[in-house]
Each structure stands twice: as C-alpha cells, then as structure tokens.
C-alpha positions in Angstrom: 0.0 0.0 -0.1 2.8 2.2 1.0 4.8 1.9 -2.1 1.5 1.9 -4.3 1.1 5.8 -2.6 4.6 6.6 -3.4 4.2 5.9 -6.9 1.0 7.5 -7.4 2.6 10.3 -6.0 6.0 10.2 -8.0 3.2 10.5 -11.2 1.0 13.0 -9.9 4.5 14.9 -9.1 5.5 14.1 -12.9 1.8 15.4 -13.9 2.2 18.7 -12.2 5.8 19.5 -13.7 4.3 19.1 -17.2 1.0 21.6 -16.3 3.9 24.0 -15.2 6.5 23.9 -17.6 3.6 25.1 -20.0 2.4 28.2 -18.4 0.0 29.4 -21.8 -1.8 26.1 -21.3 -2.3 26.2 -17.6 -3.6 30.0 -17.9 -5.7 29.2 -21.0 -7.3 26.4 -18.8 -8.0 28.2 -15.9 -9.5 31.5 -17.6 -11.0 30.1 -20.2 -13.9 28.5 -17.5 -14.3 32.1 -16.1 -14.8 33.6 -19.5 -17.2 31.0 -20.8 -19.4 31.9 -17.2 -19.7 35.6 -18.3 -20.1 34.6 -21.8 -23.0 32.2 -21.1 -24.0 34.1 -17.9 -24.8 37.2 -20.0 -26.0 35.6 -23.6 -28.4 32.6 -22.0 -31.2 34.8 -20.1 -34.9 33.9 -20.3 -35.6 37.0 -18.7 -37.7 39.2 -21.5 -37.3 43.0 -21.3 -37.7 45.5 -23.5 -39.8 44.3 -26.0 -40.4 46.5 -28.9 -43.8 47.6 -29.1 -45.9 49.8 -31.5 -49.0 51.6 -30.9 -51.7 52.0 -33.1 -54.3 54.6 -31.3 -56.9 55.2 -33.2 -59.0 56.6 -30.5 -56.5 59.7 -29.3 -58.3 60.3 -26.1 -57.5 60.6 -22.6 -58.3 57.1 -22.0 -56.8 55.4 -24.3 -53.5 57.6 -23.9 -53.9 56.3 -20.1 -54.2 52.5 -21.4 -50.9 53.1 -23.1 -49.6 54.5 -20.4 -49.7 50.6 -18.6 -47.7 49.4 -21.8 -45.1 52.2 -21.3 -44.5 52.1 -17.3 -43.6 48.4 -17.0 -40.2 47.0 -18.1 -41.3 44.1 -20.6 -42.8 46.7 -22.8 -40.6 49.4 -25.0 -43.0 51.4 -26.8 -40.5 52.1 -30.0 -43.1 54.1 -32.1 -46.6 54.8 -33.1 -48.0 53.9 -36.5 -51.7 55.1 -38.2 -52.4 52.3 -40.8 -52.1 48.8 -40.7 -49.8 48.9 -43.4 -47.3 50.8 -41.1 -48.5 48.1 -38.2 -47.3 45.5 -40.9 -44.1 47.1 -42.1 -43.2 47.3 -38.3 -43.6 43.5 -38.0 -42.0 42.6 -41.3 -38.8 44.6 -40.7 -38.3 43.7 -37.1 -39.2 46.7 -35.4 -41.4 45.3 -33.4 -42.4 42.3 -31.3 -45.4 43.2 -30.2 -48.4 45.7 -31.7 -51.1 47.4 -29.7 -54.1 48.6 -31.6 -56.7 50.7 -29.8 -59.8 51.3 -31.9 -62.0 54.5 -32.3 -64.5 55.2 -29.4 -62.5 53.3 -26.9 -63.2 56.5 -24.4 -67.0 56.3 -25.4 -67.8 52.5 -24.8 -65.5 53.2 -21.2 -67.8 55.9 -20.6 -71.1 54.0 -21.6 -69.9 51.0 -18.6 -69.3 48.9 -21.1 -65.9 46.5 -21.9 -64.0 48.5 -24.8 -62.3 46.0 -27.5 -58.3 46.3 -27.5 -56.0 44.0 -29.6 -52.2 42.9 -28.9 -50.8 41.5 -31.8 -47.4 39.4 -31.2 -45.0 38.3 -33.3 -44.9 34.3 -33.3 -41.6 34.0 -35.1 -40.1 34.7 -31.3 -41.9 32.3 -29.3 -40.5 33.2 -25.8 -41.6 36.8 -26.4 -44.6 35.8 -28.2 -45.9 34.2 -24.9 -44.5 36.3 -22.5 -46.1 38.9 -24.4 -49.6 37.4 -24.1 -49.4 37.2 -20.6 -48.1 40.3 -20.0 -50.9 41.8 -21.9 -53.5 40.0 -20.2 -52.3 40.7 -16.8 -51.6 44.4 -17.6 -55.7 44.6 -19.2 -56.6 42.9 -15.8 -54.9 45.5 -13.2 -56.3 48.2 -15.8 -59.9 46.9 -15.7 -59.8 46.5 -11.8 -58.3 50.1 -11.3 -61.0 51.4 -13.7 -63.7 49.5 -11.9 -62.3 50.7 -8.5 -62.8 54.5 -9.6 -66.2 53.6 -11.0 -67.4 52.3 -7.8 -66.1 55.4 -6.1 -67.6 58.2 -8.1 -70.8 56.4 -9.2 -73.7 58.3 -7.2 -74.8 55.6 -4.7 -72.4 53.2 -5.0 -71.7 51.1 -1.5 -68.5 48.7 -0.9 -71.0 45.9 -2.3 -70.6 47.4 -5.8 -67.2 46.7 -5.9 -67.6 43.3 -6.5 -65.2 42.0 -4.1 -67.5 39.8 -1.8 -67.5 36.1 -2.2 -64.1 36.4 -4.7 -60.8 34.7 -4.0 -57.3 36.5 -4.0 -54.3 34.3 -4.9 -51.1 35.4 -3.2 -48.0 34.1 -5.4 -44.5 33.6 -3.7 -41.8 32.7 -5.6 -39.1 30.9 -3.5 -35.6 30.3 -3.6 -35.2 32.9 -6.6 -37.8 35.4 -6.0 -36.6 38.0 -8.2 -36.8 35.2 -10.7 -33.2 36.0 -12.7 -32.3 34.1 -15.0 -28.6 33.9 -14.2 -29.2 32.9 -10.6 -31.0 29.6 -12.3 -28.4 29.1 -14.5 -25.1 29.8 -13.2 -25.5 26.7 -10.6 -26.0 24.4 -13.5 -23.0 26.4 -15.7 -20.7 25.9 -13.2 -21.1 21.8 -13.5 -21.4 22.3 -17.4 -18.2 24.3 -18.0 -16.2 21.8 -15.3 -17.3 18.8 -17.2 -16.4 20.5 -20.4 -12.8 21.1 -19.4 -12.1 18.0 -17.7 -13.2 15.5 -20.5 -11.6 17.4 -22.9 -8.2 17.9 -21.7 -7.9 14.7 -20.5 -8.5 12.8 -23.6 -6.2 14.8 -25.6 -3.8 15.1 -23.3 -3.1 11.6 -22.8 -3.7 10.8 -26.7 -0.7 13.4 -27.2 1.6 11.8 -24.7 0.8 8.5 -26.7 1.8 10.3 -29.9 4.9 11.7 -28.8 5.8 7.9 -27.4 6.1 9.6 -24.0 3.3 7.4 -22.5 5.3 4.3 -23.4 7.7 5.2 -20.5 5.1 4.7 -18.5 4.1 1.2 -19.4 7.3 -0.1 -18.7 7.6 1.4 -15.2 6.8 -0.3 -12.2 3.2 1.5 -11.9 0.4 -0.7 -12.2 -2.6 0.1 -14.8 -4.8 1.4 -12.2 -2.3 3.7 -10.0 -1.4 5.2 -13.5 -5.1 6.0 -14.2 -5.3 7.4 -10.8 -2.2 9.3 -11.0 -3.4 10.6 -14.4 -6.5 11.5 -12.8 -5.7 13.4 -9.3 -3.5 16.3 -10.7 -6.5 17.4 -13.1 -8.7 16.7 -10.2 -6.9 19.7 -7.9 -6.8 21.3 -11.0 -10.7 21.4 -11.5 -11.2 22.4 -7.8 -9.0 25.3 -8.4 -11.3 26.3 -11.4 -14.5 25.6 -9.8 -13.4 27.5 -6.7 -12.8 30.4 -9.1 -15.9 30.2 -11.4 -18.3 29.9 -8.4 -16.3 32.8 -6.4 -16.9 34.7 -9.9 -20.7 33.9 -9.9 -21.6 35.0 -6.7 -19.4 38.2 -6.8 -20.4 39.3 -9.8 -24.5 37.9 -10.2 -24.8 37.7 -6.3 -25.5 33.8 -6.8 -26.4 32.3 -3.0 -24.7 29.7 -1.3 -27.4 28.4 1.2 -26.6 24.8 1.3 -24.2 22.3 2.9 -20.2 23.2 1.5 -19.3 19.6 2.6 -21.7 18.2 0.1 -20.5 20.4 -2.2 -17.1 19.5 -2.0 -17.7 15.8 -2.0 -20.3 15.6 -5.0 -18.0 17.8 -6.8 -14.5 15.2 -6.1 -16.9 12.4 -7.2 -18.4 14.4 -10.2 -14.9 15.6 -11.6 -13.8 12.0 -11.3 -16.3 10.5 -13.0 -15.6 13.3 -16.0 -12.4 12.3 -15.8 -12.9 8.7 -16.3 -14.7 9.7 -19.4 -11.7 11.5 -20.6 -9.8 8.8 -20.1 -11.7 6.4 -21.7 -12.2 8.8 -24.5 -8.4 8.6 -24.7 -8.2 4.6 -24.9 -10.5 4.5 -28.2 -9.7 7.2 -30.1 -6.2 7.2 -32.3 -5.4 11.0 -32.6 -5.8 14.2 -30.5 -7.9 15.6 -33.3 -10.2 12.9 -33.0 -10.1 12.8 -29.1 -11.0 16.9 -29.2 -14.0 16.0 -31.4 -15.2 12.9 -29.5 -14.8 14.5 -26.1 -16.2 18.2 -27.0 -19.7 15.9 -28.5 -19.6 13.7 -25.5 -19.0 16.7 -22.6 -20.7 19.5 -24.3 -24.2 18.2 -25.8 -25.3 16.2 -23.1 -24.1 18.4 -20.2 -26.3 21.0 -22.2 -29.4 19.4 -23.2 -29.7 15.9 -20.9 -28.7 17.6 -17.3 -31.5 20.1 -17.0 -29.1 22.7 -16.8 -31.4 24.8 -19.3 -34.6 22.8 -20.3 -36.6 20.8 -17.8 -36.3 17.3 -17.9 -40.0 16.2 -17.3 -40.5 18.0 -20.4 -38.6 15.6 -22.5 -40.3 12.1 -23.7 -39.6 9.5 -21.2 -36.9 7.7 -23.4 -34.5 11.1 -23.4 -35.4 11.3 -19.7 -33.9 7.5 -19.1 -30.9 8.7 -21.3 -30.0 11.6 -18.9 -29.3 8.7 -16.5 -26.2 7.9 -18.7 -24.4 11.6 -18.0 -23.1 12.7 -14.3 -24.1 16.2 -14.9 -27.6 15.5 -14.7 -27.0 14.0 -10.9 -24.4 17.0 -10.3 -26.6 19.6 -11.9 -29.2 18.5 -9.2 -27.0 18.6 -6.3 -25.4 22.3 -7.4 -28.8 23.6 -7.7 -29.9 22.2 -4.1 -27.1 23.4 -2.5 -26.9 27.0 -4.0 -30.4 27.9 -4.0 -32.5 25.3 -1.5 -29.9 25.0 0.9 -30.0 21.2 0.5 -27.8 19.0 3.0 -26.8 14.9 2.4 -30.3 13.7 3.3 -31.8 15.9 0.8 -29.9 14.8 -2.4 -28.9 11.3 -1.0 -30.1 9.5 -4.1 -28.8 11.5 -6.3 -25.0 11.2 -4.8 -25.4 7.9 -3.9 -26.0 7.3 -8.1 -23.2 9.9 -8.6 -20.6 7.8 -6.7 -22.0 4.8 -8.4 -21.4 6.3 -12.1 -17.8 7.3 -11.2 -17.0 3.9 -9.6 -18.2 2.0 -12.9 -16.2 5.2 -14.9 -13.1 4.9 -13.4 -13.1 0.6 -13.7 -14.1 0.7 -17.3 -11.3 3.2 -17.7 -8.1 1.3 -15.9 -9.4 -1.8 -18.2 -9.9 0.1 -21.7 -6.4 1.6 -21.0 -4.8 -1.7 -20.0 -6.2 -3.2 -22.9 -4.7 -0.2 -25.2 -1.4 -0.8 -23.4 -1.2 -4.1 -24.3 -1.6 -3.6 -28.2 
C-alpha cells in the first residue's frame, strides 16, 4: 500500500511539472472557464425585457393614452413608436422593428364612459416564441390590472355606490410567492448548472487530448514499462486534473457569487464531496475517450460531442427534464451532469444537505466507480496492443 502511494505520488508530481512547464496552456485552462461563465451567464437569459412595441391609437383620447401608459410604465414592453395604419403596422413587423403591436380602436373612451367593455387588440410576433408567449401573458395581466383600477374608480365616483358594488364579496384573491429565486433571475437559475457544464467540458476534453498526445509523442510508453500498475497509472493521471478542476471550480463559483450575487445556502461539505466524485467521473470519461480514439484531433471532437451536448441538453441545465420524452429522460442517467446539476442547484439555491440529495449523490458515486473501472480496463487493453 505504501509503495503504491509512493508511485502514485511520483506520477502526480510528474504531471504537475508538465502543467507548470506550459504556463500558457495552464493559463488558458484556468481563464477559459471564467470567460465561459461570463459569456454564458450574460448571453443565455430567459429574462424577457424591453420587447419592442408599436402603438396604433385610433382613439386619441385621455382614456386611450392612459391605457397606453400602462404598457410604457413597466419594464417588459418598450414602446418604440406609433403607427396610424394597418400597412405601417405590417411594415413594423416585417422589418423587425416591433415584436408586439397594441391596437386601440376609435370609440375606446366612449364605450368605457357608457360602462361597456372597450375592445383592444394585441398582436404578437410568433416567430419569436418566447417573447410571444410572455407578451401575451403580460398583456392579459396588464389588462386585468387596468380593468380592476377602472372598476374601482367607477365604484368610488358612481352616485349611490356602496362597498357591495365593488364586486369583492365572494371572490378569492391569490397571493403568489416565488421561493429560492424571488426575483426570478435567469442568472441565478443558470449559474449552478453552468458551473457543472464548464467543469465537465474542461475535464473531459483536456484529459482525453492530453493522454492521446502523450501516446503520439511516445512518452506514454515510458510509463508502461515502469513499475506502475494500470490502476495506479490512471489514478495518478486523474489526481492532478482533479486538483486543477477544484481551482477552476472555486474561481468560477467565486466569480458567480461576486458578480451575479449567486447565493450559497446549503452544505459546503456536500458540494465538495459531490464535486470530487463528479470530477473523477468526468476525468474517467476523458480517459475512456483517449483509449478508443487514434489521434488528438479525434479525441478533441469526441470529447466535445460527449461533454458539451449531453451537458447542455440532457442535464436539466437549461431545459426541464420533465418536458422531455420518457426515452430521453432515461438517457439522462447515462451522463453524470444530470445528478450534479441537481445537487448543485440544491446546495446553492435550496439549502440542501446530504439527506436531501442522497439518491442523486449515490447515483453519482456509482457512476464514478463504474467509469473509473472501465477507464482502467480500456487503458490497460490499449497498453497491451
């Protein structure tokens, strides 16, 4: 046991010397994830704001202008101009000047003064589905608020109106509260998963390419004729990248907490344990890729395909797993990012402890054990060729 640890320690020292002797590559490995965090956190956003809106006010009365003011006051709609015809409205949509159009017909105030419901039309550009859905929802909400305010004003000013006329008796009022992310910011939702995605991409790609490059340069043959066993060789290769992955993860997490105010409410020891297991599983995938690919170029492409696409699409990072077909939901268990994203969000946002994510942590440990064992087997078979 002692001699085994000595051999692994010597290999770890050798791997660190290789990393230190190439400072440019080391700087890229450390700085690139931080740049990816900034890019993705700012570029990927589900917060829809300042949707360009044009207004066709055919009534031009104080009531119609007050209605338009409801759209201008909020942060969702951004009124970019006014039109006075159907042709001008169509042109605004076709030239992408507007995503939403508000049409107020003539006689709007007259109908309201008579106690009727004045018709208003809201047109949304369906080519942008997110803004279209949100625009419809916001329009309905604004219309309900405007109706409630108008009705309250009418009750207060109508002759002989009493409290029962306000229409509040027998009605239920819903109070909605958002937990864990009260402001519903996309960055707070995305960054815990984004940390997982970045770490997996870096570890899988760098491990796969580095080992294949050593094989092409025939430096790996020196390791094969040494007293190192195949298990010791694989562990010795994984440990330096594990420590480097922790440096990257600490830097990315600190940047997310400082720049995007990401909360850390849960168990830090749980996050550390899960991260160690996840990094080992990801590095083992890199070793497996290096064992079955013939060149660094092939290893690079394969690593990106295996690390990037499943991490983005099959981990719950950006898209809810419940919305996927059942086959794809089962397929998500093939990749460790699924469990790690759940654990990461639980720790950062929900204050999760070991008991809360025990199943996901157990699956992640089992996955890591299987991947490391498979990596040792494939690496040994490749060495015997």
